[in-house]
N, C-alpha and C positions, 0 to 999 in steps of 0.2 A: 546434523544434516540429514535428511530424508532422502540418502540417492539412490539413484536405479539400482544398484545392490541390492540395498536394504529391501527395495519393495519387489525386488526378486523373488525374496526369500519369505516376503510376508505376505504367504499364500490366503491368509484369509483375513486380512484387513479388509474392510470396507471402507472406510471416511478418515481423513487427517482434519484436526483444527488445529491451527495456527493461531495461538492468544497473542496475538498482536496485529498489526496492521499491515505486514506485507506478507510475501509468500515466498523468500528469498531462500529459507531453510529447505523446501522441499522440492524435488525434480518433479514441476510440475508434467513434464510433458513426459518422463517416465509412469508418474499415477495415472496419467491419462491414458497411456497404451495397456494399464491395469484395469481400469475401470474403476481406479479410487479416487471416491470425493474428498476435494481440499475446502477446507472452508476457514473465511480469515475473518476480523474486526474491522472493516474498512475506515467504518465513522468513529468507532468507541471511543477514539482518544484526541479526533480533532480539535477539538476546543482544549486541550490540554496545551497539543503542541502550537497551538494561535496563539493563546496566552501568552506563551515564553518568548514568542519572536516579539510581542510586544515588548516586554520584559527585558529581553535583549538588546532590542531598539532600544532603547530607552538608556540601558547601562552603558553603552557604547557612544552614543551621539552626544551623551553627559559626560564621557572618559570617568565615569566611575572608578572603575577597575583599577585605574594609577591611581587615584586618589584614595582607593579604599587600602590599597597596599601600604601609602604612605604615611594612613593614620594606624595603621597594624605595627608599622617600623618606627612608629613615634614620630613624624616628622607631620606636622602641621603644614597643610598647602590648598590654602583656598584661594582659587584661583579660576576668574569665568573663561579665560584665552582656550579658543577650540571647544566652550562645550554650546549646545543647541539646544532647542527645542524640536520634537518630534512636530508642532503644530505648523504647517506651512510647508513642511518639505515633502519630496514625492518618493513614496515609497513604490519600487519596482518587483512586482509577483513573476516568476518562470514556474508555467505551473500551476492556471488555473481551477485546478479539480476541488476537492472538498475541504484539504483544509487552506491550499491559496484561498479559494474565495473567502471561508471565513475570516481571513489573516485580513483579507479586502476590509470586512465590514466594521471590525473592529478599528483596523489604522485610520478608517474615514472619519469614525466618531471620535479619533483622537486629533482629528483636523488635517490629518495628510489627506497629499493629492494619489490618486492610486491609478497605475499604469498596472500592464498585465502583459504576457507572450503565452499563449498557448499554442501547439502543434495544430489542437484540434479548435476550433469556432465553437467559443463557449459568448453566452449573454452574458455582459458586464453589470453585475450588483451594483444599486446608488450610481456612484458618477465616476466609477472606472471608465478607463478608456484602455481599450484592448490595442496592440502594436501589433505590426505586422512582422518586424526582425528582432530578433536576441540584440544588435549591435543598437538598434533608435533604442530600444527600450533602456540597455543598462547606459547612452550615453547620457541620458537626460532625468535617471535615478540619484536620488542622494543613497539610499537603503537597497539592497538587491535582497530578495529572498527566496531560496530556492525551494519547488516542494513539486518533484519530478522523479518519476523513478525509475530505478536504478537498470536500464537497457544497454547494447551494443552502441545505439545511436545517440545514447545521453551521459556513457562514460566519457570523465575528461570533458563535458560539455564546457564548463569553466576551465581555460586553458590562457596560457602565455599570450595566445593571437588576441582573443576575445577581451582580455584583463583590460588590454591597451585602451579598449573602447569606454572603458569605466570612466566617469565621472573622478576627477583627479579629489580627493579627501572623500570619496564615499565608502559602505560601511556594507560587506558582504556576509549575508549569514546563511549557511547549511544546516538544515535539521530535516534535510530528504533522506539523501542516502550518498555515500561516501565515497564512491569512484565517482562521483558526478563532477568533484571538483579536483585537480591537479595542485598535491599541496605545495609543493619544490616553486609551482608557477604565482599562488598565493603569496606564500612567504616572500618571495622576490619584490613583489609587489606593495608589500605592506611597507617591507624594510624599506625599499627606494620611497617610500610616504606616497604612492601613487592611490594604495586604497589607506583610509585614515585607523580602520577598523575589519576586526571580521569577529565572527561568532561562529563557533563550528561544535557542532553535537554528535556528528556520524564520519567516522571515519573507514578507509581502502580497508585496514586493519583493526579489529577490535579484541580486546582480551575477551576469554572465554569467561572468567567467574571474577568479581568482585577481590580484589587485593592482588591481582597479578598484575605486571609490571604494565604501562603504558607509555610509549614512544613517537611521537608526533613532531616532523619538521616545526612545527608554529608553536611548540612551547618555549616559555622565553621571552617572547614579542609580546610590547606594550600594545595596550588596547585590545588583547586577542580574550574572548572570552570562549575557555574548552570547556566542555562537558560531557560527561560519560554513557551518551544517547540515552539521554532522560525525557527528551520530548513529550515523551505519552507516559513517561512515571510519575501517577497524580493516583490519590486513593481513588479517586472519581470514576477515572479513566481504567483502571485495574478491574472494579466491579463490573462499568458497564462491558467490558470485553468479555469478561469470562459468562457472565448474561447472554450475549450476542450469541459467542461461538457455541456455547455447552447447547443453547437451546438449539440453535440451526441444527448441529450432531444430532440433540434428539429428535427432531423434529423430523431428519432422515432416517432416521433409525426407527422409528414408529411407524412414519406414513409414507417415505419414499420423497419427503419435499427437497428438492436440491435448489432451493433459492439463495443465492451467495456463494454461491460453486465454481471454483475456478477451472475445473476439469469435465464434467456431466453435465448436459446443459439444464438448464432450468429449467424443474415444474414444480408448481404445488398445486396440490388437489386435494379436497375434501373427502372423509371417508366414506365407504357406502356398504351400507349394512348387510346381514348376510352376504359377504363376501370372502372371500381369500385377495389379498393382492400379490402380484407377483411384478417384482423387477425385473427388467432384463439391460442389461447396460452393454453394450455393441459397438465393433468400427461400424464407421459411417461409411457400406458399400450397398450398391445396389442391390434389391431382391431381401432384404432381410425382413423385412415386416410382411410381404409378401408368404414367407414362409414359415413365418409366426404363425399367421393365420388359416394359412393350408394343413399345418401340421396339426392346430388345434381343433380345425373345422374336421379332419380324416379323423381324428380319434374320438368325434361330438363331444366336443370341449366347446362348453356356452362361452362365451366372453361377454361377461355386463356392461363392462367398460375398459376404454382404451385409448391412451395418450402417448403421443411419440414426437418427440422434440430431438433435435438433433444441431449439431455444430461441424466443423470441418472434419472433425476427427471421429465424433463417436453419437452414435444414436443411445435414445434411452426412451426406451419403452414402459410404461406403468400400467395393467394388467389388472381387472377385477375379475374374479374367477367365480363359478357355482365350488361352492364348498366341499361340493361330494369328490372332486375329481379336480381337485388343485396340487397333489401330490404329485399326480401323474402328470399334468400342465408340465411342473416344473423340469421332470427328468426330459421330456420333450425340447422343452424352451432352450433344456443345455446344448443339447444336440443342433441346435441352429446354425448357420455359419456364422464367422465374425463373433459369436458369443465372448463376452469378456467376464461379466460376472451377471449369476440369476438368484434371486433372493426370493424365499418366500417370505412375509413378513407376518401375515395374520389371516 
C-alpha cells in the first residue's frame, strides 16, 4: 500500500502508476496533498471482465459446477432439472459504467433482457432499461451482476435486507469489489435456497501472494463459483494495462500531460519549440496564478504559453518560458504560496 506515511518520505516522487483497473492501493487524498500524479488503466481489462461474467452466468445457470464435481468423482449425473438457458432471462446490472455497459452488450447478444441501476443517470445501450431503485431491479432479475466501486456508500450494499428482495432462485455475481457484499448474508441466502447460485471473484480480505491460504464463508457451498480475483487476468488485458499506464506516465514525465490522473487536474498540451516547460502544482487557493504572473513579470521573464486547470483541492499550471530564463523562473515559482511541486521539463 502507498500510504500517507510512505508519501511523506517520498520527497522526489512525481507520479504513481497503478497497473490495474483500480486505485485502492494508493491513498489518493495524501497523494493529492503532495502533488503526486496517480494513473491507472480503467478501460484496459473491461472486455476480459465482461467475458468472464457471461461465462460465469452460463456455468451457474446450467449448474455446471456440481456436474463437473460429480464427473471428477466418478459419478454420471445427466440431469436437466434446474438447468436453464440464458436466452430470455433478465440480467440486472448494478453499476452501468465501463464494464457494466459492456456486459450489457454481450448479454443482450445472448438473448437476455437487460435492466440496470446506476447512481448517475446513464444513457442505455441497445434495449437496456434503467431502473430507479435497487429493490425494483433485484426483484425482477434472474442474474444480478455488480460493477460498482468500493466506497463508504457501497460497503455491504448487498446485505441481508436487500437480499430479501432478490427474486427466488436468482444468481448473484460480484466481480467488482470485495467490500460491497456481506458474505455472511449471502451465505444465508444460498443455504436457505433463496438464491440458487453465486459467482464471487473479489473478497473483503485477499491473500498477498499465490500459494497463501485463502478462507471464505462461501467455501464448500453448491453452485458457488469462487475465483482468485482474476476478472482482468488475461494476457490481452495485462498487455493493454501495461501499455496504457506506461504511456500516461511517460507523457506526464516528458510533456506534463495529466490525462487520466486521479489527483492532479487533467491537461494535455502540445510541445512548443524554443521554450522550456515548467510544471507548477499547488493548493487551489486564491491568488496563486496572480502571484505566479507577478513574480515572472517583476523579473522580466516572458511567458510564451500558460495553461491552468483546477479541481477542488489542486491547481495545475503549465508554463512555457523563454529558454534563457527558465532556471530563474523555477526558483521564483518554488516560492509562490501553496506550491507543492515545481519541475522543469525541458
